[in-house]
C-alpha positions, 0 to 999 in steps of 0.5 A: 500500500502506498501513501503520499505525504505532501511535505518533506518529513524530518521526523516520523512516528508510528503509534503502538499498534501501527494504525496511525502515523505522525510526521513532523516536517522540516517546517515544524508542522505536525501532520497525522495519518490514519491507516484504518480510515477510508478517504472520502475521495477513494471508492468503497473498495479503495485503499485504506488510509487518509490524512487526518484534519489535524495540524499543529505548527512549531512542533519539534518533538512528539511521542505516542503513548505506549498503551493507548494508540490514540494518545500522544504528547507533543512539544510545541514551542516551549509547551507540552500538550497532551492529546487523547482522541484528538482533543487537546488538553491544556498545555504546560511549560516545559524546558526539555524533550521527552525523556523517559515519558512512559504513561500519561493520562 
């Protein structure tokens, strides 16, 4: 199966069950892809996979949760934001990257 990303990837992250992909491009834009959803433009028997309507700018790092395929955390500018089921939670100030981040709820 072939998917086209309309960006120049700098970092690529796959979630814990390999159903979603996150790409941070060279401009710092985070884009998400879902390999289980069918694009509205493709026929009913066409390939699975589409780009999700989720995009954040100035992102320089992200991590998927190890126990939930829909949850992730991202570093955006100087703030860390958690997301669960595509709803963003209140960001908090952070000074470093994700080191040893295992579980967040």
